[in-house]
C-alpha positions as CSV (number, residue, x, y, z in Angstrom):
1,M,-59.9,-48.9,-208.0
2,K,-62.3,-47.3,-205.6
3,K,-62.8,-50.7,-203.9
4,I,-59.1,-51.1,-203.2
5,F,-58.9,-47.6,-201.8
6,F,-61.8,-48.3,-199.4
7,N,-60.2,-51.4,-198.1
8,V,-57.0,-49.6,-197.4
9,L,-58.8,-46.9,-195.4
10,V,-60.6,-49.5,-193.4
11,L,-57.3,-51.2,-192.6
12,L,-55.6,-48.0,-191.6
13,S,-58.4,-47.1,-189.4
14,L,-58.2,-50.4,-187.6
15,I,-54.5,-50.0,-187.1
16,C,-54.9,-46.5,-185.5
17,L,-57.5,-47.5,-182.9
18,P,-56.3,-46.8,-179.2
19,V,-55.5,-49.8,-176.9
20,V,-57.8,-49.8,-173.9
21,M,-56.0,-50.9,-170.6
22,S,-58.1,-52.8,-167.9
23,A,-58.8,-50.8,-164.6
24,H,-59.9,-51.7,-161.0
25,T,-61.9,-49.9,-158.5
26,I,-61.0,-49.4,-154.8
27,V,-63.9,-48.1,-152.7
28,A,-62.5,-46.0,-149.9
29,S,-64.7,-44.9,-147.0
30,A,-64.2,-43.4,-143.5
31,G,-66.5,-43.1,-140.4
32,E,-67.0,-40.0,-138.3
33,H,-64.2,-38.0,-136.7
34,G,-61.7,-38.6,-139.5
35,T,-61.1,-38.8,-143.3
36,I,-59.5,-41.0,-145.9
37,S,-58.0,-39.5,-149.0
38,P,-58.8,-40.2,-151.8
39,S,-62.2,-41.4,-150.9
40,G,-65.1,-43.0,-152.7
41,D,-64.6,-45.1,-155.9
42,V,-61.0,-44.8,-156.8
43,E,-60.0,-46.1,-160.3
44,V,-56.6,-47.9,-160.3
45,T,-54.9,-49.2,-163.4
46,D,-54.1,-52.8,-163.3
47,G,-50.7,-53.4,-161.7
48,E,-50.4,-49.9,-160.3
49,T,-50.0,-48.8,-156.7
50,Q,-52.5,-46.7,-154.7
51,A,-51.8,-45.0,-151.4
52,F,-54.5,-43.7,-149.0
53,T,-54.0,-41.0,-146.3
54,I,-55.9,-41.4,-143.1
55,T,-56.4,-38.3,-140.9
56,P,-58.1,-38.6,-137.5
57,E,-59.7,-35.5,-136.1
58,G,-58.1,-33.9,-133.0
59,G,-58.7,-36.0,-129.9
60,Y,-59.4,-39.1,-132.0
61,Q,-57.4,-42.0,-133.3
62,I,-57.9,-44.9,-135.7
63,A,-60.1,-47.6,-134.3
64,S,-59.8,-50.0,-137.3
65,V,-58.8,-50.3,-140.9
66,I,-60.7,-53.0,-142.8
67,V,-59.4,-54.0,-146.3
68,D,-61.6,-56.5,-148.2
69,A,-63.2,-57.5,-144.8
70,A,-59.7,-58.1,-143.2
71,N,-58.5,-56.0,-140.3
72,V,-55.2,-54.4,-141.3
73,T,-54.9,-51.8,-138.6
74,E,-51.5,-53.0,-137.5
75,N,-50.2,-52.5,-141.1
76,I,-50.8,-48.8,-141.4
77,V,-47.8,-46.4,-141.4
78,A,-47.8,-43.4,-139.1
79,G,-46.7,-40.0,-140.3
80,D,-46.9,-36.5,-138.8
81,G,-50.4,-36.6,-137.4
82,V,-51.6,-38.8,-140.4
83,F,-51.4,-42.4,-141.3
84,F,-50.9,-44.2,-144.6
85,Y,-52.1,-47.5,-146.2
86,T,-50.9,-48.5,-149.6
87,F,-52.2,-51.1,-152.1
88,E,-49.4,-52.6,-154.1
89,N,-49.7,-54.0,-157.7
90,V,-53.5,-53.7,-157.9
91,T,-55.0,-56.5,-160.0
92,A,-58.5,-56.6,-158.6
93,D,-61.2,-54.4,-157.0
94,H,-60.8,-53.6,-153.3
95,T,-62.5,-51.9,-150.4
96,I,-61.0,-50.0,-147.5
97,D,-63.0,-48.7,-144.6
98,V,-61.7,-46.7,-141.7
99,T,-63.3,-46.1,-138.3
100,F,-62.2,-43.7,-135.5
101,E,-62.5,-43.6,-131.8
102,E,-61.9,-40.9,-129.1
103,I,-58.4,-41.0,-127.6
104,P,-58.6,-41.7,-123.8
105,T,-57.5,-38.7,-121.6
106,Y,-56.0,-38.6,-118.2
107,L,-55.9,-35.8,-115.6
108,I,-52.6,-34.5,-114.3
109,T,-53.3,-32.7,-111.0
110,V,-50.9,-29.8,-110.5
111,V,-50.3,-28.6,-106.9
112,V,-48.2,-25.5,-106.7
113,G,-46.9,-23.8,-103.5
114,E,-46.2,-20.2,-103.0
115,N,-43.3,-18.2,-104.5
116,G,-43.3,-20.0,-107.9
117,N,-45.3,-21.2,-110.9
118,V,-45.8,-24.2,-113.1
119,Y,-46.4,-23.7,-116.9
120,Y,-47.9,-26.1,-119.4
121,N,-47.9,-25.2,-123.1
122,D,-46.5,-21.8,-122.3
123,A,-49.4,-20.9,-120.0
124,L,-49.9,-21.2,-116.3
125,A,-50.9,-24.8,-115.6
126,S,-54.4,-25.2,-114.2
127,E,-55.1,-27.4,-111.2
128,H,-56.1,-30.2,-113.5
129,V,-54.5,-30.7,-116.9
130,A,-56.1,-33.2,-119.3
131,V,-53.7,-35.0,-121.6
132,Y,-54.2,-37.8,-124.1
133,E,-53.0,-41.3,-123.5
134,G,-49.5,-41.7,-124.8
135,D,-48.6,-38.0,-124.7
136,T,-45.5,-36.9,-122.9
137,P,-46.6,-33.6,-121.4
138,E,-43.9,-31.1,-120.4
139,F,-44.2,-28.8,-117.4
140,V,-41.9,-25.8,-116.8
141,I,-41.4,-25.0,-113.1
142,T,-40.3,-21.4,-112.4
143,P,-39.4,-20.3,-108.8
144,A,-39.9,-16.6,-107.9
145,T,-36.8,-14.4,-107.6
146,N,-34.5,-15.5,-104.8
147,Y,-36.4,-18.8,-104.5
148,Q,-35.7,-22.4,-105.5
149,I,-37.5,-25.6,-105.6
150,A,-37.8,-27.1,-102.1
151,T,-39.7,-30.3,-103.0
152,L,-40.9,-31.8,-106.2
153,T,-42.9,-35.0,-106.2
154,V,-44.7,-37.0,-108.9
155,D,-47.3,-39.3,-107.4
156,E,-45.5,-38.8,-104.0
157,N,-42.1,-39.8,-105.5
158,A,-39.4,-37.2,-104.9
159,I,-37.9,-35.8,-108.1
160,S,-34.5,-34.0,-108.5
161,L,-34.2,-31.5,-111.3
162,T,-31.4,-29.4,-112.9
163,P,-32.3,-26.0,-114.3
164,V,-32.6,-26.0,-118.1
165,Q,-33.0,-22.2,-118.3
166,L,-32.3,-19.3,-116.1
167,G,-34.6,-19.7,-113.0
168,G,-36.5,-22.5,-114.6
169,Y,-36.8,-26.3,-114.4
170,T,-38.5,-28.7,-116.8
171,Y,-40.2,-32.0,-116.0
172,T,-41.5,-34.3,-118.8
173,F,-43.8,-37.2,-118.1
174,E,-43.2,-40.6,-119.8
175,P,-46.0,-41.6,-122.2
176,V,-49.1,-41.1,-120.1
177,T,-51.2,-44.2,-119.3
178,A,-52.7,-43.1,-116.1
179,A,-53.6,-40.0,-114.0
180,H,-50.8,-38.3,-112.1
181,T,-50.2,-35.7,-109.5
182,L,-47.3,-33.2,-109.7
183,S,-46.6,-31.3,-106.5
184,V,-44.0,-28.6,-106.0
185,T,-43.0,-26.2,-103.2
186,F,-40.5,-23.4,-103.1
187,E,-38.0,-22.0,-100.5
188,L,-35.7,-19.1,-100.3
189,I,-32.3,-19.7,-101.8
190,P,-30.0,-19.8,-98.8
191,V,-26.9,-17.6,-98.4
192,T,-23.8,-19.7,-99.0
193,H,-20.1,-19.4,-98.4
194,T,-17.1,-21.0,-100.1
195,I,-14.4,-22.9,-98.2
196,V,-11.4,-23.6,-100.4
197,A,-9.7,-26.8,-99.2
198,S,-6.3,-28.0,-100.4
199,A,-3.7,-30.7,-99.4
200,G,0.0,-30.9,-100.1
201,E,1.8,-34.0,-101.3
202,N,1.6,-37.4,-99.4
203,G,-2.0,-36.8,-98.1
204,T,-5.5,-35.8,-98.9
205,I,-8.3,-33.6,-97.7
206,S,-11.9,-34.5,-98.3
207,P,-13.9,-32.8,-99.6
208,D,-11.4,-30.7,-101.5
209,G,-11.5,-27.7,-103.9
210,N,-14.3,-25.1,-103.6
211,V,-16.8,-26.4,-101.1
212,T,-20.1,-24.5,-100.8
213,V,-21.6,-24.3,-97.3
214,T,-25.0,-22.9,-96.4
215,D,-24.8,-19.9,-94.0
216,G,-24.9,-21.0,-90.4
217,E,-24.2,-24.7,-91.2
218,D,-21.2,-26.8,-90.1
219,Q,-18.7,-28.4,-92.5
220,Q,-16.2,-31.1,-91.7
221,F,-13.0,-32.0,-93.5
222,Q,-11.3,-35.3,-93.2
223,I,-7.5,-35.1,-93.5
224,S,-5.6,-38.3,-94.3
225,A,-1.8,-38.9,-94.6
226,T,-0.5,-41.6,-96.8
227,S,1.4,-44.5,-95.3
228,G,4.6,-43.4,-93.7
229,Y,3.5,-39.8,-93.4
230,R,1.7,-37.7,-90.8
231,I,-0.1,-34.4,-90.8
232,A,2.5,-31.6,-90.4
233,S,0.2,-28.5,-90.3
234,V,-3.4,-27.4,-90.9
235,L,-3.7,-23.7,-91.8
236,V,-7.2,-22.3,-91.4
237,D,-7.4,-18.8,-92.9
238,G,-3.6,-18.8,-92.6
239,V,-3.5,-19.7,-88.9
240,E,-2.2,-23.0,-87.6
241,A,-5.0,-25.2,-86.3
242,I,-3.6,-28.7,-86.1
243,D,-4.4,-28.8,-82.4
244,D,-8.1,-28.4,-83.3
245,L,-8.2,-31.7,-85.2
246,E,-10.3,-34.5,-83.7
247,N,-9.5,-37.9,-85.2
248,D,-7.9,-36.0,-88.1
249,V,-11.1,-34.2,-88.8
250,Y,-11.4,-30.4,-88.8
251,T,-14.8,-28.8,-88.3
252,F,-16.0,-25.4,-89.3
253,T,-19.0,-24.5,-87.1
254,N,-21.7,-21.9,-87.9
255,V,-20.1,-20.8,-91.1
256,T,-20.8,-17.2,-91.8
257,A,-18.0,-16.3,-94.2
258,D,-15.6,-17.7,-96.8
259,H,-12.6,-19.7,-95.5
260,T,-9.5,-21.5,-96.6
261,I,-8.1,-24.7,-95.2
262,A,-4.7,-26.1,-96.3
263,A,-3.1,-29.3,-95.0
264,T,0.6,-30.3,-95.4
265,F,2.3,-33.6,-94.5
266,E,5.7,-34.8,-93.4
267,E,7.5,-38.2,-93.2
268,I,7.1,-40.0,-89.9
269,P,10.5,-40.3,-88.3
270,A,11.6,-43.7,-87.1
271,V,10.1,-44.6,-83.8
272,T,12.6,-45.6,-81.1
273,Y,12.4,-46.9,-77.6
274,T,14.9,-47.3,-74.7
275,I,15.9,-50.4,-72.8
276,T,17.5,-49.6,-69.4
277,A,19.0,-52.5,-67.5
278,T,20.6,-52.2,-64.0
279,V,22.1,-54.7,-61.6
280,L,21.1,-54.1,-58.0
281,G,23.6,-55.2,-55.3
282,G,26.3,-56.4,-57.7
283,H,27.6,-60.0,-58.1
284,G,27.0,-60.0,-61.9
285,T,26.3,-58.0,-65.0
286,V,23.5,-57.6,-67.5
287,D,23.4,-56.9,-71.3
288,P,22.6,-54.2,-72.1
289,D,24.7,-52.4,-69.5
290,G,22.8,-49.3,-68.8
291,E,20.6,-47.6,-71.5
292,I,20.4,-48.4,-75.2
293,T,18.0,-47.3,-78.0
294,V,16.2,-49.7,-80.3
295,N,13.8,-49.2,-83.2
296,A,10.1,-49.8,-82.8
297,G,9.1,-53.3,-83.8
298,S,12.6,-54.8,-83.3
299,S,13.6,-57.5,-80.9
300,Y,16.3,-57.7,-78.2
301,D,17.5,-60.4,-75.9
302,V,18.3,-59.1,-72.4
303,T,21.0,-61.4,-71.0
304,F,21.7,-61.8,-67.3
305,I,25.3,-62.8,-66.4
306,P,25.7,-63.7,-62.7
307,D,29.2,-64.1,-61.2
308,E,30.4,-67.6,-60.4
309,G,28.5,-68.9,-57.4
310,Y,25.6,-66.6,-58.0
311,A,22.3,-67.0,-59.8
312,L,19.2,-64.9,-60.6
313,D,17.3,-63.8,-57.6
314,T,14.7,-61.4,-58.9
315,V,14.1,-59.6,-62.2
316,K,11.6,-56.7,-62.6
317,V,10.5,-55.3,-65.9
318,N,8.8,-52.0,-65.7
319,G,8.1,-52.6,-62.1
320,I,6.5,-56.0,-62.6
321,V,8.2,-59.2,-61.3
322,R,9.2,-61.4,-64.2
323,Y,11.4,-63.7,-62.2
324,P,10.7,-65.8,-60.3
325,V,7.2,-66.2,-61.7
326,E,6.3,-69.9,-61.7
327,G,5.0,-71.4,-64.8
328,T,5.2,-68.4,-67.2
329,G,8.6,-68.9,-68.7
330,Y,9.4,-65.2,-69.2
331,I,13.2,-65.9,-68.7
332,T,14.9,-69.0,-70.1
333,N,18.6,-69.7,-69.7
334,N,19.1,-66.3,-68.1
335,V,17.6,-64.5,-71.2
336,Y,14.6,-62.3,-71.3
337,P,13.5,-61.8,-74.9
338,L,11.8,-58.6,-76.0
339,T,9.9,-58.9,-79.3
340,N,8.0,-56.4,-81.4
341,I,9.2,-53.6,-79.1
342,S,6.5,-50.9,-78.7
343,E,7.4,-49.2,-75.4
344,N,10.3,-48.3,-73.2
345,Y,11.6,-50.9,-70.8
346,T,13.3,-50.5,-67.4
347,I,14.8,-53.7,-66.1
348,T,16.4,-54.4,-62.7
349,V,18.1,-57.6,-61.6
350,R,19.3,-58.9,-58.3
351,Y,21.6,-61.9,-58.0
352,K,21.7,-64.4,-55.0
353,D,24.6,-66.3,-53.5
354,I,24.2,-70.0,-54.3
355,R,27.5,-71.1,-52.8
356,T,27.7,-73.7,-50.0
357,Y,28.7,-72.3,-46.6
358,Y,30.1,-74.1,-43.5
359,H,29.9,-72.7,-40.0
360,I,33.0,-72.3,-37.8
361,H,31.6,-72.1,-34.2
362,V,33.9,-70.8,-31.4
363,D,33.0,-71.4,-27.8
364,I,35.2,-69.6,-25.2
365,E,34.7,-71.8,-22.2
366,T,37.0,-69.7,-19.9
367,A,37.3,-66.0,-20.4
368,G,40.7,-64.4,-20.9
369,G,41.1,-63.8,-24.6
370,T,39.5,-63.6,-28.0
371,V,39.3,-65.7,-31.2
372,S,38.8,-63.8,-34.5
373,P,36.7,-64.3,-36.4
374,A,34.3,-65.9,-34.0
375,D,31.3,-67.8,-35.3
376,T,32.0,-67.3,-38.9
377,S,30.7,-68.8,-42.2
378,V,33.1,-70.1,-44.7
379,I,32.6,-70.9,-48.4
380,E,33.0,-74.5,-49.3
381,G,36.5,-75.3,-50.5
382,T,38.1,-72.1,-49.2
383,D,40.6,-71.7,-46.4
384,V,40.1,-69.8,-43.1
385,T,42.4,-68.8,-40.3
386,L,41.3,-67.9,-36.8
387,V,43.6,-65.7,-34.7
388,V,43.7,-66.6,-31.0
389,T,44.6,-63.6,-28.8
390,P,44.8,-64.1,-25.0
391,N,44.3,-61.0,-22.9
392,E,47.4,-59.6,-21.2
393,G,48.4,-61.9,-18.4
394,F,46.5,-64.9,-19.9
395,H,47.3,-67.8,-22.1
396,V,45.4,-70.7,-23.7
397,S,45.0,-73.4,-21.2
398,Q,43.2,-75.9,-23.5
399,F,41.1,-76.1,-26.6
400,T,39.2,-78.7,-28.6
401,I,38.7,-78.9,-32.3
402,D,35.7,-81.0,-33.4
403,G,36.0,-82.8,-30.0
404,N,39.8,-83.3,-30.1
405,T,41.3,-81.8,-27.0
406,I,44.7,-80.1,-26.9
407,T,46.1,-79.0,-23.5
408,N,48.5,-76.2,-22.6
409,S,48.9,-75.3,-26.2
410,Q,50.7,-72.1,-27.1
411,I,48.7,-71.9,-30.4
412,S,48.1,-68.4,-31.8
413,E,46.3,-69.3,-35.0
414,I,43.9,-72.1,-36.1
415,T,43.7,-72.7,-39.9
416,F,41.2,-74.8,-41.8
417,E,42.1,-75.6,-45.4
418,N,39.6,-76.5,-48.1
419,V,36.7,-76.4,-45.8
420,Q,34.2,-79.1,-46.5
421,T,32.2,-79.3,-43.3
422,D,31.2,-77.4,-40.1
423,H,33.8,-77.1,-37.3
424,E,33.5,-76.4,-33.6
425,I,36.2,-74.9,-31.4
426,K,36.2,-74.8,-27.6
427,I,38.9,-72.8,-25.9
428,S,39.8,-71.9,-22.4
429,F,42.2,-69.2,-21.2
430,M,44.1,-69.0,-17.9
431,T,46.0,-66.3,-16.1
432,N,49.7,-66.6,-16.4
433,S,50.1,-66.3,-12.6
434,I,48.3,-69.5,-11.9
435,D,50.3,-72.7,-11.6
436,E,50.1,-76.0,-9.7
437,E,51.6,-74.4,-6.5
438,S,49.3,-71.5,-6.4
439,L,46.3,-73.7,-6.5
440,S,47.4,-75.2,-3.2
441,V,46.5,-71.9,-1.3
442,M,42.8,-72.6,-2.0
443,G,40.9,-75.8,-1.3
444,I,37.3,-76.3,-2.6
445,Y,35.0,-79.1,-1.2
446,P,32.9,-81.0,-1.7
447,N,33.8,-81.3,-5.4
448,P,31.6,-82.3,-7.2
449,N,28.7,-80.6,-5.4
450,N,25.2,-79.4,-5.9
451,G,26.1,-75.7,-5.8
452,M,26.9,-75.6,-2.1
453,F,30.6,-75.7,-1.3
454,S,33.3,-74.4,1.0
455,I,36.6,-72.7,0.3
456,D,39.6,-73.0,2.7
457,F,42.0,-70.0,2.2
458,S,45.7,-70.4,2.9
459,N,48.2,-67.5,2.5
460,I,45.3,-65.3,1.3
461,E,44.1,-62.5,3.4
462,G,42.6,-59.1,3.1
463,D,40.1,-57.7,0.6
464,A,39.5,-59.9,-2.5
465,T,37.0,-60.4,-5.3
466,Y,35.1,-63.6,-5.7
467,Q,33.9,-64.6,-9.2
468,L,32.0,-67.7,-10.3
469,I,32.4,-68.3,-14.1
470,D,30.6,-70.9,-16.2
471,A,32.3,-73.0,-18.8
472,R,31.5,-70.5,-21.6
473,G,33.5,-67.8,-19.7
474,A,30.4,-65.9,-18.6
475,V,30.5,-64.5,-15.1
476,V,27.7,-66.0,-13.0
477,E,28.3,-64.0,-9.9
478,T,30.8,-61.4,-8.5
479,R,31.1,-60.4,-4.9
480,D,33.6,-58.6,-2.7
481,I,35.0,-60.6,0.3
482,N,37.4,-60.1,3.1
483,V,39.6,-63.1,3.9
484,A,41.6,-64.0,7.0
485,N,44.5,-66.3,6.5
486,G,43.4,-69.9,6.9
487,E,39.7,-68.9,6.9
488,T,37.0,-71.2,5.5
489,M,34.0,-69.6,3.7
490,N,30.8,-71.3,2.6
491,F,29.1,-70.5,-0.8
492,N,25.6,-71.5,-1.9
493,H,24.5,-71.1,-5.6
494,N,21.5,-72.2,-7.6
495,L,23.4,-73.7,-10.5
496,N,22.7,-75.9,-13.4
497,A,24.8,-79.0,-13.8
498,G,28.1,-78.4,-15.5
499,T,31.7,-77.2,-15.0
500,Y,32.4,-73.9,-13.3
501,F,35.5,-71.9,-12.3
502,V,36.0,-70.1,-9.0
503,R,38.3,-67.0,-9.4
504,I,39.8,-65.1,-6.4
505,I,41.5,-61.9,-7.2
506,N,43.7,-60.7,-4.3
507,A,45.9,-57.8,-4.8
508,D,47.9,-58.5,-7.9
509,K,47.3,-62.3,-7.8
510,V,44.6,-64.3,-9.3
511,Y,43.7,-67.8,-8.0
512,V,41.5,-70.2,-10.0
513,G,39.8,-73.4,-9.0
514,Q,37.4,-75.7,-10.9
515,I,34.2,-77.2,-9.6
516,V,31.7,-79.6,-11.0
517,V,28.0,-79.2,-10.2
518,E,25.9,-82.4,-10.5
């Protein structure tokens, strides 16, 4: 019975023995200027996870992380100033060794002008600020009262900043990988004025709204109307100033106060021009007759209408001869076209007579009357009548028409119908007191002669007038003579060859004789 009980106890004791799990050791070590935690021999149960925290000292960074002789630096996880490396599912012993190195530093040279300060880490920045590689240092720039940043350069590159706090500006470097120079100067904040610019409908003003202008500076405003409109008015401080625009630009000069400028616009009325056409000297018309008004850009054909038998002589447009102008073709078929009209036109036209004329020439060979009209021009195809009027006491003794002689005609009119050629009329007049018997009282010899001849007078006595007349009726010589009945007188004249008439006027009688000079 005791033996059985002993065996049972032994069995129970065996059943109650604890199960011992296998473990592994991770040896963790760190060089100078940093720590690893946990460190030393770290027991890790088989299959478990073990994390290590690596903490560099200030100014240092991890140089390397060696796990089981392998460099796993790239596998570490960064935290807030610390780094982590984790062994997952540990099934064997391991080693982890960390070394550290000094972080490279770079100098930022700070150059500050008067009337302002530069702060770094809430303190006045020194002339040289050392920062670690990769840091993004922030500098706060604070101008003095009534001052502003004049220039800000980083490595000679101009920087523009917007205030982030009252009177202050912040500049933050990108991750630093080299030395830099930050330079800042300050200037007085200038006095400024506001010009309020506005524009009505159908146009713009630029710039518009509230425009800030530095005291003493100039400011220009460009005023532009939309298509079909024009500037109607420009009020500057309520006063019309449209006449002060230059190329639609208004300029405030030496601004020392606030101003307003307001532009309004109006529709451009239709542009019109006048065409004034005038006929000088008659003999035709022109269209337009007088003055008309046409719209800008339109066209108009000025038409010249000469009377029958007339044609264009000259055409002037605004004082310039446009016809006749050889080779230019301004006027075709009596039409002068005006296209895309953009100015006023004054047009004058003269017409010329293009009808055919014939000449009627009248030659009065012996004076004693008139023919009217004498030496006239007649339009082809028309009729003309010449009136023959002997002087008192005279009649037509003979006349020729185009060489055909008619003697002792009592004609008083000569009519040419449907004139188609020139005509020549020669006519002689004779006193009514002369007849065949009267000629017998005066004998002229020799006849023909050379200008020297004698006259025998019969039944003529007393004072008389001697006249020598050429065939045209012109008096060649006149002299007073005294004749005794039956007397012979000699006459000597230097005459050209031709027919002449000797006229003796004695009391109330006239005696005529004809001589021929060879």
